[in-house]
C-alpha positions as CSV (number, residue, x, y, z in Angstrom):
1,M,-46.7,-91.9,-9.1
2,G,-44.1,-93.1,-6.0
3,E,-41.1,-91.9,-8.9
4,P,-41.8,-88.2,-9.6
5,K,-42.7,-87.9,-5.5
6,R,-38.9,-89.3,-4.9
7,I,-37.3,-87.1,-7.4
8,V,-39.0,-84.2,-5.9
9,A,-37.9,-85.3,-2.7
10,T,-34.3,-85.7,-3.6
11,H,-34.3,-82.3,-5.6
12,G,-35.4,-80.9,-2.2
13,M,-33.1,-82.3,-0.1
14,R,-30.1,-81.3,-2.7
15,C,-31.7,-77.5,-2.9
16,F,-32.3,-77.3,0.9
17,S,-28.3,-78.6,1.7
18,K,-26.9,-75.5,-0.8
19,I,-29.5,-72.9,0.5
20,K,-27.8,-74.1,3.8
21,M,-24.6,-74.1,2.9
22,F,-24.6,-70.4,1.5
23,L,-26.5,-69.4,4.6
24,L,-23.2,-71.1,6.4
25,A,-21.3,-69.7,4.3
26,L,-22.6,-65.8,4.1
27,L,-22.6,-66.4,8.1
28,G,-19.1,-66.3,8.1
29,A,-18.7,-63.7,5.7
30,Y,-21.0,-61.8,8.3
31,L,-18.6,-62.5,11.3
32,S,-15.9,-61.2,9.7
33,K,-17.1,-58.4,8.3
34,S,-18.6,-57.3,11.2
35,L,-15.4,-58.2,13.2
36,S,-13.2,-55.8,10.7
37,G,-15.6,-53.1,11.4
38,I,-16.1,-53.3,15.3
39,Y,-13.0,-53.8,15.5
40,M,-12.1,-50.4,13.4
41,N,-14.5,-48.7,15.4
42,S,-12.8,-49.7,18.9
43,M,-9.3,-48.7,17.7
44,L,-10.5,-45.0,16.7
45,T,-9.0,-44.1,19.8
46,Q,-5.5,-45.5,19.1
47,I,-5.3,-44.3,16.2
48,E,-6.4,-40.5,17.1
49,R,-3.4,-41.0,19.9
50,Q,-1.0,-43.2,17.4
51,F,-0.8,-40.4,14.6
52,N,-1.7,-37.5,16.8
53,I,-4.8,-35.8,15.1
54,P,-8.2,-34.5,16.4
55,T,-11.4,-36.0,16.2
56,S,-12.7,-34.7,12.9
57,I,-10.1,-36.6,11.3
58,V,-11.2,-39.8,12.9
59,G,-14.8,-39.2,11.9
60,L,-13.1,-39.1,8.2
61,I,-11.4,-42.3,8.7
62,N,-14.1,-43.8,10.3
63,G,-16.5,-42.2,7.2
64,S,-13.9,-43.6,4.5
65,F,-15.4,-46.9,4.7
66,E,-18.7,-45.9,3.8
67,I,-17.5,-43.7,0.7
68,G,-16.1,-47.1,-0.7
69,N,-18.9,-49.0,0.2
70,L,-20.4,-46.2,-2.0
71,L,-18.4,-46.4,-5.0
72,L,-20.3,-49.4,-6.0
73,I,-23.0,-50.0,-4.1
74,I,-25.8,-49.3,-6.7
75,F,-23.4,-51.0,-9.4
76,V,-23.5,-53.9,-7.6
77,S,-26.7,-54.5,-6.5
78,Y,-28.1,-53.8,-9.7
79,F,-25.7,-55.5,-11.8
80,G,-24.3,-58.0,-9.1
81,T,-28.0,-60.3,-9.5
82,K,-27.3,-60.1,-13.2
83,L,-23.7,-61.8,-12.4
84,H,-22.4,-64.7,-10.0
85,R,-23.3,-63.9,-6.6
86,P,-21.7,-65.8,-4.5
87,I,-18.4,-65.4,-6.4
88,M,-18.8,-61.4,-6.4
89,I,-19.4,-62.0,-2.6
90,G,-16.0,-64.1,-2.2
91,I,-14.2,-61.2,-4.2
92,G,-15.2,-59.0,-1.6
93,C,-14.2,-60.9,1.4
94,V,-10.5,-61.0,-0.2
95,V,-11.1,-57.2,-0.9
96,M,-11.5,-56.5,2.6
97,G,-9.0,-58.5,4.3
98,L,-6.5,-56.6,1.9
99,G,-7.9,-53.2,2.8
100,C,-7.2,-54.2,6.8
101,F,-3.7,-55.5,5.7
102,L,-3.2,-52.0,4.3
103,I,-4.4,-50.3,7.7
104,S,-1.9,-51.8,9.7
105,L,1.2,-51.4,7.3
106,P,1.8,-47.6,9.0
107,H,3.5,-49.5,12.1
108,F,5.9,-51.1,10.2
109,L,7.0,-47.6,7.9
110,M,7.3,-45.2,10.7
111,G,9.2,-45.2,14.0
112,R,8.6,-45.8,17.3
113,Y,5.5,-44.1,19.2
114,E,6.6,-41.1,21.4
115,Y,4.1,-39.6,23.8
116,E,4.5,-36.6,25.7
117,K,6.5,-36.3,28.7
118,T,9.1,-34.0,30.7
119,I,10.6,-37.2,32.0
120,S,13.1,-38.8,30.0
121,P,14.3,-42.4,30.7
122,A,17.6,-41.3,29.2
123,S,18.2,-38.0,31.2
124,N,19.8,-38.5,34.4
125,L,17.4,-38.1,37.2
126,S,19.2,-37.2,39.6
127,S,19.2,-33.7,38.1
128,N,15.7,-33.4,38.8
129,S,15.2,-31.4,35.7
130,F,11.5,-32.3,35.7
131,L,10.7,-30.7,38.9
132,C,10.3,-27.5,40.5
133,S,13.3,-25.5,40.4
134,G,13.8,-21.6,40.9
135,N,17.4,-22.2,39.5
136,R,16.5,-23.3,36.1
137,T,16.6,-21.0,32.7
138,K,12.7,-20.2,32.2
139,T,11.3,-22.3,29.7
140,L,8.1,-22.2,28.4
141,T,8.3,-24.9,25.7
142,P,10.8,-27.1,24.8
143,T,12.9,-26.6,22.4
144,P,12.2,-28.1,18.9
145,D,15.2,-30.5,17.3
146,P,14.7,-30.1,13.6
147,A,15.5,-33.9,13.4
148,E,12.9,-34.4,15.3
149,C,10.4,-32.0,13.5
150,A,11.1,-34.0,10.2
151,K,10.4,-37.2,11.9
152,E,6.8,-35.8,12.9
153,I,6.1,-35.6,9.2
154,K,5.6,-39.4,9.1
155,S,2.4,-39.0,11.3
156,S,0.4,-38.2,7.9
157,M,0.6,-41.6,7.7
158,W,-3.2,-41.8,8.8
159,I,-3.7,-41.3,5.0
160,Y,-2.5,-45.2,5.0
161,V,-5.5,-45.9,7.5
162,M,-8.1,-44.1,5.9
163,V,-7.4,-45.4,2.7
164,G,-7.0,-49.2,3.9
165,N,-10.5,-48.6,5.6
166,L,-12.0,-47.3,1.8
167,I,-10.7,-50.7,0.3
168,R,-12.4,-52.3,3.0
169,G,-15.5,-50.3,2.4
170,I,-15.0,-51.7,-1.3
171,G,-15.2,-55.2,0.0
172,E,-17.9,-55.2,2.0
173,T,-20.2,-53.7,-0.8
174,P,-21.3,-56.9,-2.7
175,I,-22.1,-58.7,0.8
176,M,-25.5,-57.6,2.4
177,P,-27.7,-56.9,-1.2
178,L,-26.2,-59.5,-3.0
179,G,-26.8,-62.3,-0.1
180,I,-30.1,-61.2,0.9
181,S,-31.5,-60.9,-2.7
182,Y,-29.8,-64.6,-2.9
183,I,-31.9,-65.9,0.3
184,E,-34.9,-63.7,-0.6
185,D,-35.1,-65.5,-4.3
186,F,-33.9,-69.3,-3.1
187,A,-35.8,-69.6,0.0
188,K,-39.3,-70.2,0.9
189,S,-40.6,-67.3,2.2
190,E,-41.7,-68.0,5.9
191,N,-38.1,-69.0,6.4
192,S,-37.0,-65.8,5.4
193,P,-36.9,-63.9,8.8
194,L,-35.5,-66.8,10.4
195,Y,-32.4,-66.5,8.1
196,I,-32.5,-62.8,8.3
197,G,-32.2,-63.0,12.2
198,I,-29.3,-66.3,12.0
199,L,-27.1,-63.3,9.7
200,E,-28.2,-60.4,11.6
201,S,-27.1,-62.9,15.1
202,G,-23.6,-63.2,12.6
203,K,-23.2,-59.4,12.9
204,I,-23.3,-59.6,16.3
205,F,-21.3,-62.7,16.9
206,G,-18.5,-61.0,14.7
207,P,-18.4,-57.7,17.1
208,L,-18.3,-59.7,20.1
209,I,-15.4,-61.5,18.8
210,G,-13.9,-58.0,17.6
211,L,-14.2,-56.5,21.1
212,F,-12.6,-58.9,23.4
213,L,-9.6,-59.1,20.4
214,A,-9.7,-54.6,20.6
215,S,-9.6,-55.0,24.3
216,F,-6.7,-57.7,24.4
217,C,-4.7,-55.4,21.8
218,A,-5.2,-52.5,23.7
219,T,-3.5,-53.7,26.9
220,I,-0.6,-54.7,24.9
221,Y,2.0,-51.5,24.5
222,V,2.3,-50.1,19.9
223,D,5.7,-51.0,20.6
224,T,5.6,-54.0,22.6
225,G,9.2,-56.7,21.9
226,S,10.8,-53.2,20.8
227,V,11.2,-51.0,24.2
228,N,11.6,-51.7,27.2
229,T,7.7,-51.5,29.1
230,D,9.6,-51.1,32.3
231,D,10.7,-47.6,31.1
232,L,7.0,-46.4,30.2
233,T,6.2,-43.7,32.9
234,I,2.4,-44.2,31.3
235,T,-0.6,-46.7,32.4
236,P,-3.4,-47.8,30.0
237,T,-5.6,-45.6,31.4
238,D,-3.9,-42.7,30.5
239,T,-4.9,-40.6,27.4
240,R,-1.7,-41.0,25.8
241,W,-1.4,-44.8,26.3
242,V,-1.6,-46.5,22.5
243,G,-2.4,-50.3,22.8
244,A,-1.1,-52.4,19.5
245,W,-3.7,-51.7,17.5
246,W,-2.1,-52.9,14.2
247,I,-1.9,-56.9,15.5
248,G,-5.8,-56.8,15.2
249,F,-6.5,-56.0,11.9
250,L,-3.7,-58.7,10.4
251,I,-5.9,-61.0,12.2
252,C,-8.4,-59.6,10.7
253,A,-7.3,-59.9,7.3
254,G,-6.5,-63.2,7.9
255,V,-10.1,-64.2,8.8
256,N,-11.5,-62.1,5.7
257,I,-9.9,-64.1,3.0
258,L,-10.5,-67.4,4.7
259,T,-14.5,-67.0,4.8
260,S,-14.5,-65.7,1.2
261,I,-13.2,-69.9,0.0
262,P,-16.6,-71.5,0.6
263,F,-18.2,-68.7,-2.1
264,F,-16.4,-69.8,-4.5
265,F,-17.5,-74.0,-4.7
266,L,-21.7,-72.6,-4.6
267,P,-23.9,-72.0,-7.6
268,K,-24.8,-69.0,-9.5
269,T,-29.1,-70.4,-8.6
270,L,-30.8,-72.6,-7.3
271,S,-33.7,-74.3,-8.3
272,K,-37.6,-74.0,-6.8
273,Y,-38.2,-77.3,-5.7
274,E,-37.8,-76.2,-1.8
275,L,-40.5,-73.8,-2.1
276,D,-42.9,-76.0,-4.3
277,D,-42.1,-79.3,-2.8
278,N,-46.0,-80.1,-3.1
279,V,-46.2,-79.9,-6.7
280,D,-45.8,-82.6,-9.2
281,V,-42.4,-82.5,-11.7
282,T,-44.1,-81.6,-14.5
283,K,-45.1,-78.1,-13.3
284,S,-41.6,-77.9,-11.7
285,D,-40.2,-78.3,-14.8
286,K,-42.3,-75.7,-16.3
287,E,-41.4,-73.1,-13.8
288,E,-37.5,-73.7,-13.9
289,K,-37.7,-73.0,-17.5
290,H,-39.9,-70.0,-17.3
291,L,-37.2,-69.0,-14.6
292,E,-34.6,-69.4,-17.6
293,K,-36.3,-67.4,-19.6
294,A,-36.8,-64.8,-17.2
295,N,-33.4,-65.1,-16.8
296,K,-32.5,-64.2,-20.6
297,K,-34.8,-61.5,-20.7
298,K,-33.2,-60.0,-17.7
299,R,-30.1,-60.0,-19.5
300,G,-30.6,-56.8,-21.0
301,L,-28.8,-55.0,-18.4
302,T,-29.7,-51.4,-18.3
303,K,-33.3,-51.7,-20.1
304,D,-35.5,-51.9,-16.6
305,F,-33.1,-49.7,-13.8
306,L,-35.3,-46.5,-14.7
307,P,-38.5,-48.2,-14.4
308,F,-37.0,-49.9,-11.6
309,M,-36.2,-46.5,-10.4
310,R,-39.1,-45.0,-11.0
311,S,-41.3,-47.3,-9.4
312,L,-39.7,-47.0,-6.2
313,S,-39.6,-43.4,-6.0
314,C,-43.2,-43.6,-6.2
315,N,-43.4,-46.3,-3.2
316,S,-44.5,-43.6,-0.5
317,V,-43.9,-46.4,2.4
318,Y,-40.2,-47.2,1.1
319,M,-39.7,-43.5,0.7
320,L,-40.7,-42.8,4.3
321,F,-38.5,-46.0,5.8
322,L,-35.5,-43.9,3.5
323,L,-36.1,-41.0,5.4
324,V,-36.5,-43.1,8.6
325,T,-33.3,-44.5,8.0
326,V,-31.0,-41.4,7.3
327,I,-32.5,-39.5,10.5
328,Q,-32.1,-42.4,12.5
329,M,-28.8,-43.5,11.2
330,N,-27.3,-39.6,11.9
331,A,-27.5,-40.5,15.6
332,F,-26.3,-44.2,15.7
333,V,-23.6,-43.9,13.9
334,P,-21.7,-40.9,15.6
335,L,-22.9,-42.8,19.1
336,L,-21.7,-46.2,17.9
337,T,-18.5,-44.6,16.6
338,F,-17.3,-42.5,19.5
339,L,-19.0,-44.9,22.6
340,P,-15.4,-46.2,23.5
341,K,-14.2,-42.2,23.8
342,Y,-17.0,-41.0,25.6
343,L,-17.3,-44.3,28.4
344,E,-13.3,-43.6,28.6
345,Q,-14.0,-39.5,29.1
346,Q,-17.1,-39.8,31.1
347,Y,-16.3,-42.7,33.5
348,G,-12.3,-42.1,33.9
349,K,-11.8,-45.7,32.4
350,S,-9.2,-47.4,30.4
351,T,-10.1,-48.3,26.9
352,A,-9.6,-52.1,27.6
353,E,-11.8,-51.9,30.2
354,I,-14.5,-50.0,28.3
355,I,-14.4,-51.9,25.4
356,F,-14.6,-55.5,27.2
357,L,-17.7,-53.8,29.0
358,I,-19.5,-53.1,25.9
359,G,-18.4,-56.4,24.7
360,A,-20.0,-58.5,28.1
361,Y,-23.2,-55.8,28.6
362,N,-24.4,-54.7,24.7
363,F,-24.0,-57.5,22.3
364,T,-25.3,-60.6,24.2
365,P,-28.6,-59.2,24.3
366,V,-28.9,-57.9,20.8
367,C,-27.9,-61.5,19.1
368,I,-30.9,-63.0,21.9
369,G,-33.3,-60.3,20.7
370,Y,-32.5,-60.4,16.6
371,L,-32.8,-64.7,17.0
372,V,-35.6,-64.2,19.1
373,S,-37.6,-61.4,16.9
374,G,-36.7,-64.1,13.9
375,L,-38.0,-67.2,15.6
376,I,-41.4,-65.0,16.5
377,M,-42.2,-63.4,13.3
378,K,-41.3,-67.3,11.6
379,K,-43.7,-69.0,14.4
380,F,-46.6,-67.0,14.7
381,K,-46.5,-65.4,10.7
382,I,-46.2,-62.2,11.4
383,T,-48.1,-60.1,8.8
384,V,-46.1,-56.8,7.6
385,K,-48.7,-54.6,8.9
386,K,-48.2,-56.0,12.3
387,A,-44.6,-55.9,11.6
388,A,-44.7,-52.5,11.4
389,Y,-46.7,-52.0,14.2
390,I,-44.6,-53.8,16.5
391,A,-41.1,-52.4,15.2
392,F,-42.9,-49.1,16.3
393,C,-43.8,-49.4,19.6
394,L,-40.5,-51.0,20.2
395,S,-38.3,-48.4,18.9
396,L,-40.6,-46.1,20.7
397,T,-40.1,-47.7,24.0
398,E,-36.2,-48.0,24.0
399,Y,-35.9,-44.4,22.9
400,L,-38.2,-43.3,26.0
401,L,-35.7,-45.8,28.1
402,S,-32.7,-44.2,26.8
403,F,-33.4,-40.8,28.0
404,F,-32.0,-42.5,31.3
405,N,-28.9,-42.1,30.5
406,F,-28.7,-38.5,30.8
407,M,-28.6,-39.0,34.7
408,L,-25.4,-41.3,35.2
409,T,-22.8,-39.0,34.4
410,C,-19.7,-38.1,36.7
411,D,-17.7,-35.1,36.8
412,N,-14.8,-33.7,34.9
413,F,-11.3,-34.7,36.4
414,P,-10.4,-32.4,38.8
415,V,-7.1,-30.7,37.6
416,A,-5.5,-27.3,38.7
417,G,-5.7,-24.9,36.5
418,L,-8.3,-26.9,34.1
419,T,-11.2,-28.3,35.8
420,A,-10.6,-26.5,39.2
421,S,-8.5,-23.6,40.9
422,Y,-5.5,-24.5,43.3
423,Q,-7.3,-23.8,46.1
424,H,-9.7,-26.7,45.0
425,E,-12.4,-24.7,43.7
426,R,-14.7,-27.4,41.5
427,Y,-16.0,-27.0,37.8
428,P,-18.1,-24.8,37.3
429,L,-17.5,-22.5,40.2
430,Y,-14.4,-21.9,38.2
431,V,-14.5,-21.1,35.6
432,E,-10.7,-19.4,34.6
433,N,-8.3,-21.4,32.9
434,K,-5.1,-20.3,34.7
435,V,-2.4,-23.1,34.4
436,L,0.2,-21.4,36.8
437,D,-0.4,-20.2,40.2
438,D,1.6,-18.2,43.2
439,C,2.8,-21.5,44.1
440,N,5.0,-22.5,41.4
441,T,5.7,-19.4,39.1
442,R,9.1,-19.9,40.7
443,C,9.6,-23.2,39.2
444,N,9.6,-21.8,35.5
445,C,7.8,-25.2,34.1
446,L,6.8,-25.6,30.8
447,T,3.2,-24.6,30.3
448,K,2.4,-27.1,26.6
449,T,3.4,-30.2,28.1
450,W,0.9,-32.5,29.4
451,D,2.4,-35.1,31.7
452,P,-0.3,-35.5,35.0
453,V,0.4,-36.4,38.3
454,C,-2.3,-36.7,40.7
455,G,-1.8,-35.4,44.4
456,D,-2.4,-37.1,48.1
457,S,-5.3,-34.6,48.3
458,G,-7.3,-35.7,45.2
459,L,-6.7,-32.7,42.8
460,A,-4.3,-33.6,40.0
461,Y,-1.6,-31.4,38.3
462,M,-0.6,-30.7,34.6
463,S,3.1,-32.0,35.1
464,A,5.0,-32.2,38.6
465,C,6.6,-29.2,37.7
466,H,3.1,-27.5,38.1
467,A,2.3,-29.1,41.3
468,G,5.4,-27.4,43.0
469,C,7.4,-31.2,43.6
470,E,10.8,-30.5,44.4
471,K,11.8,-34.4,44.9
472,S,11.6,-37.7,43.1
473,V,11.7,-41.4,44.3
474,G,11.7,-44.3,42.0
475,T,11.4,-44.9,38.4
476,G,9.1,-45.4,35.7
477,I,4.9,-45.7,36.7
478,N,6.2,-46.3,40.4
479,M,7.7,-42.8,40.5
480,V,6.9,-40.8,43.5
481,F,7.1,-37.0,44.0
482,Q,7.8,-35.5,47.5
483,N,7.8,-31.7,49.0
484,C,4.9,-30.4,46.4
485,T,4.2,-26.8,48.1
486,C,1.0,-26.6,45.6
487,I,-0.7,-29.4,47.5
488,R,0.1,-28.4,50.7
489,P,2.0,-25.0,51.3
490,S,4.2,-26.6,53.7
491,G,5.4,-28.8,51.1
492,N,5.1,-32.1,53.5
493,S,3.0,-33.8,50.7
494,S,3.2,-36.3,47.8
495,A,1.7,-37.2,44.0
496,V,2.2,-40.3,41.8
497,L,1.8,-39.9,37.9
498,G,-1.2,-39.9,36.1
499,L,-5.0,-39.0,36.9
500,C,-6.6,-39.1,40.0
501,N,-9.6,-41.7,39.5
502,K,-12.9,-40.4,40.1
503,G,-14.0,-42.3,43.0
504,P,-16.2,-45.5,43.2
505,G,-19.3,-43.4,42.9
506,C,-18.6,-42.9,39.2
507,T,-18.4,-46.9,39.0
508,V,-21.5,-47.7,40.0
509,K,-23.0,-45.4,37.8
510,L,-21.0,-47.3,35.1
511,Q,-22.4,-50.5,35.7
512,Y,-26.2,-48.8,35.7
513,Y,-25.2,-47.4,32.5
514,F,-24.3,-50.9,31.4
515,I,-27.6,-52.3,33.0
516,M,-30.1,-49.6,31.3
517,T,-27.7,-50.1,27.9
518,M,-29.0,-54.4,28.3
519,I,-32.0,-53.3,28.4
520,T,-32.1,-51.1,25.4
521,S,-30.3,-53.2,23.1
522,F,-32.4,-55.7,23.4
523,I,-35.9,-54.2,23.0
524,F,-33.7,-52.2,20.0
525,S,-33.2,-55.7,18.4
526,L,-36.7,-56.9,18.8
527,A,-37.7,-54.2,16.5
528,A,-34.8,-54.5,14.2
529,I,-36.1,-57.7,12.6
530,P,-39.7,-56.4,11.4
531,G,-38.7,-53.5,10.8
532,Y,-36.1,-55.0,8.1
533,M,-39.2,-57.1,7.0
534,V,-41.3,-53.7,6.4
535,L,-38.6,-52.9,3.9
536,L,-38.4,-55.8,1.8
537,R,-42.3,-56.9,1.4
538,C,-43.0,-53.2,0.1
539,I,-41.0,-53.8,-2.5
540,K,-41.6,-55.9,-5.5
541,S,-39.5,-58.9,-5.7
542,E,-37.8,-58.1,-9.2
543,E,-36.8,-54.6,-7.8
544,K,-35.8,-55.9,-4.6
545,S,-32.0,-56.6,-4.8
546,L,-31.6,-52.7,-6.0
547,G,-34.3,-51.2,-3.2
548,V,-32.1,-52.7,-0.7
549,G,-28.9,-51.2,-2.6
550,L,-30.6,-47.8,-3.1
551,H,-31.4,-47.7,0.7
552,A,-28.1,-48.6,1.4
553,F,-26.6,-46.2,-0.3
554,F,-29.1,-43.4,0.8
555,M,-27.6,-44.5,4.4
556,R,-24.2,-44.1,3.3
557,V,-24.4,-40.5,1.5
558,F,-26.5,-38.7,4.1
559,A,-25.4,-40.4,7.5
560,G,-22.6,-43.5,7.7
561,I,-19.9,-40.7,5.5
562,P,-21.2,-37.6,7.2
563,A,-21.9,-38.0,10.1
564,P,-18.6,-39.0,12.1
565,I,-16.9,-35.7,10.9
566,Y,-19.7,-32.9,11.5
567,F,-19.8,-35.0,15.2
568,G,-16.4,-35.6,15.4
569,A,-16.0,-31.7,14.8
570,L,-18.4,-31.2,17.5
571,I,-16.7,-33.4,19.7
572,D,-13.8,-31.5,19.5
573,T,-15.1,-28.0,20.3
574,T,-15.8,-29.8,24.2
575,C,-11.6,-30.3,24.6
576,L,-10.0,-28.6,27.4
577,Y,-6.4,-29.2,26.7
578,W,-4.7,-30.1,23.0
579,G,-1.5,-32.6,23.2
580,T,1.2,-30.9,21.8
581,L,3.8,-32.0,19.2
582,K,7.6,-31.5,19.0
583,C,7.7,-28.4,17.1
584,G,4.8,-27.1,18.8
585,E,1.8,-28.1,17.0
586,Q,-1.2,-29.3,18.0
587,G,-1.6,-32.8,18.9
588,A,-4.3,-35.2,20.0
589,C,-7.0,-34.1,22.7
590,R,-5.8,-35.3,26.2
591,M,-8.7,-34.0,28.3
592,Y,-12.4,-33.4,27.2
593,D,-15.1,-31.1,29.1
594,I,-17.6,-33.7,30.0
595,N,-20.3,-32.1,30.5
596,N,-20.7,-30.1,27.1
597,F,-18.8,-34.0,25.4
598,R,-22.2,-35.5,27.6
599,R,-24.3,-32.2,25.9
600,V,-23.4,-33.1,22.4
601,Y,-22.6,-37.2,22.5
602,L,-26.7,-37.9,24.1
603,G,-28.5,-34.6,23.2
604,L,-27.5,-34.2,19.3
605,P,-28.7,-38.3,18.8
606,A,-31.8,-38.0,20.9
607,A,-33.0,-34.6,19.2
608,L,-32.8,-36.5,15.9
609,R,-34.3,-39.4,16.7
610,G,-37.1,-38.3,18.3
611,S,-37.8,-35.9,14.7
612,S,-37.8,-39.6,13.1
613,Y,-41.0,-40.9,14.8
614,L,-43.4,-38.9,12.9
615,P,-42.5,-40.4,9.4
616,A,-42.5,-43.7,11.1
617,F,-45.5,-43.0,12.1
618,F,-47.2,-42.3,8.8
619,I,-45.5,-45.9,7.9
620,V,-47.6,-47.8,10.1
621,L,-50.9,-45.5,8.9
622,L,-50.1,-46.2,5.0
623,V,-49.2,-50.0,5.6
624,R,-52.2,-50.5,7.3
625,K,-54.2,-49.6,4.0
626,L,-52.2,-51.5,1.8
627,Q,-52.6,-55.3,0.6
628,F,-49.3,-57.4,0.2
629,P,-48.6,-60.5,-1.9
630,E,-48.1,-62.8,1.2
631,E,-51.9,-62.1,2.1
632,V,-53.2,-63.0,-1.6
633,D,-50.4,-66.2,-1.6
634,S,-51.9,-67.3,2.3
635,A,-55.3,-67.4,0.3
636,E,-54.3,-68.9,-2.2
637,L,-52.5,-71.7,-0.3
638,K,-56.0,-72.6,1.4
639,V,-57.8,-73.4,-1.8
640,A,-54.5,-75.1,-3.1
641,E,-55.0,-77.3,0.5
642,V,-58.9,-78.1,-0.5
643,K,-57.8,-79.0,-4.4
644,L,-55.1,-81.1,-3.2
645,T,-57.6,-83.1,-0.4
646,E,-60.7,-83.6,-3.0
647,K,-58.2,-84.9,-5.7
648,E,-56.9,-87.6,-2.9
649,S,-60.7,-88.1,-2.2
650,G,-61.1,-89.0,-5.9
651,C,-63.4,-85.4,-6.1
652,M,-62.2,-84.1,-9.9
653,V,-64.3,-80.4,-9.2
654,V,-62.8,-77.9,-7.6
655,H,-64.2,-75.3,-5.9
656,R,-63.2,-71.7,-6.2
657,S,-64.6,-68.7,-3.9
658,P,-65.5,-65.4,-5.2
659,V,-62.5,-63.7,-2.4
660,V,-60.2,-66.0,-3.9
661,E,-61.0,-65.2,-7.5
662,N,-60.3,-61.6,-6.0
663,N,-57.3,-62.2,-4.7
664,R,-55.6,-63.3,-7.8
665,E,-56.7,-60.4,-9.6
666,L,-55.3,-58.0,-6.4
667,K,-52.0,-60.3,-6.8
668,T,-52.1,-59.3,-11.1
669,R,-52.5,-56.3,-10.3
670,L,-49.5,-55.7,-7.3
């Protein structure tokens, strides 16, 4: 009797180590894919400026990832379980790496980045041609150079970025559905929430690293090494600044390829010894043979696809969960995609600073919340009914707290002719966009060039010429403009490059915003694991892989792809001033009406999320009326314990209660 127990223990240790090895490898894949994903989102503003494209095109680039994922998600989710799942995941990681490399390629194929400016380092500064001069021939727009216009065709190379992101989406397709189904098949059911919590934490540590990487790259000028940075007239806080976005994508490509290696050495399947380490070897052998027969039966790849689809479509809890997911993802995807842009415009900070703060404040509480949630569900053995109730209450609490963000706002940048008059009347009192004024009509300024300066009165101007400045001293970002008649009629005034700061009060509001975000992020993460377990437990085991894949499919078709595009188009409508290319075409937006931007960014997601709680409430009601297999298994486990106790005591009679018999019949029906 001792030998079989020793064999079982050996098998258990071997299976235990393999499932842990797979979990570790999958954690690496989650880290690498989330690293690439958050880095892409963080660099969207830099890509928008690099290629001079509107926000709607940026949304299309972001949505291309979901399009790539969509191309294979159903195929991989259903047929992938019939193939070698670890190898499929490994191939996906390699493809993700190739996509990241393709995204960085335009930097090496196109010329140097050139931003709008009235001041050229190569020009004769002693001529002061960019200042107010009544003797200069009137020129409203710069004369385009045909050679320079031809170079601007290269701005269409954003298509490389879109295709690379699409390929990255294709590569990520097998990771989640095949990884989750592999764990669900070969790990103990009570360990599943903890394992998924660990994986979700990997999806947090990856973005944390990605945000710090993005913050570092955003401080480096895009053409570093090929230009003299001392000649630059912009700083990282300027809306024309472009960081070295391409460096991070090369790093992401290498990380994705490295994380693929372990998957090529993992087995296709694991035995069930880890699940049933209290049974004898004979019973385990029978179960293994039964599993092999079931696998052979599944080799008819398409015969059970339609029945599975029919069964899922008749699952009311599952269908309501799909509806809630689609509505909420239409709110969350744009919020995450355009968060750096919103915070830059709202609080007047640089991209690098905003991304760093997002990483420092947002992701640590989310990571802690995922782990705490997974541990609580494992320790207290939370049932599906309790999980649904917990997820609903926590999510609703987080939603109500998010309304405090509407109060943490700042005013527009004060710019003469855009958000304020030349007489310092601020928006909304000033409603007429009058770029020129009596103080600068004699200056013959270029009206379609954005090169702002900040006057010592606290009001910014579109250029030194618009400020009426007649003299300059210094070079580069240290240049100072003097004798500016629009700042003070006497001319005893000065201006410096860039927009004026929004003041210390706005910085304090930014701190309050991130404190509130920490609280809401932690509560949201506590609700995520119970909510996801409701999804997994409401699907039959044989339909689980297809159900998870179908869930991801609907998320991408109805939220991941369209949401960034239509949301980006709505953000474009709030633009106050568009940049201008050398040939006179519209470039990227330089300044937004922050009040309208705030209404779009916060208002629309709040309305969408609010509408999602009605079907979520019905899920809670339905789950309370259903009986789940785990409840039947708990009753059978008690009988097994009684049987084992009586057997060890020498009693050969096993007593079985009527309740357990009913549970067995119920399990058969389920």
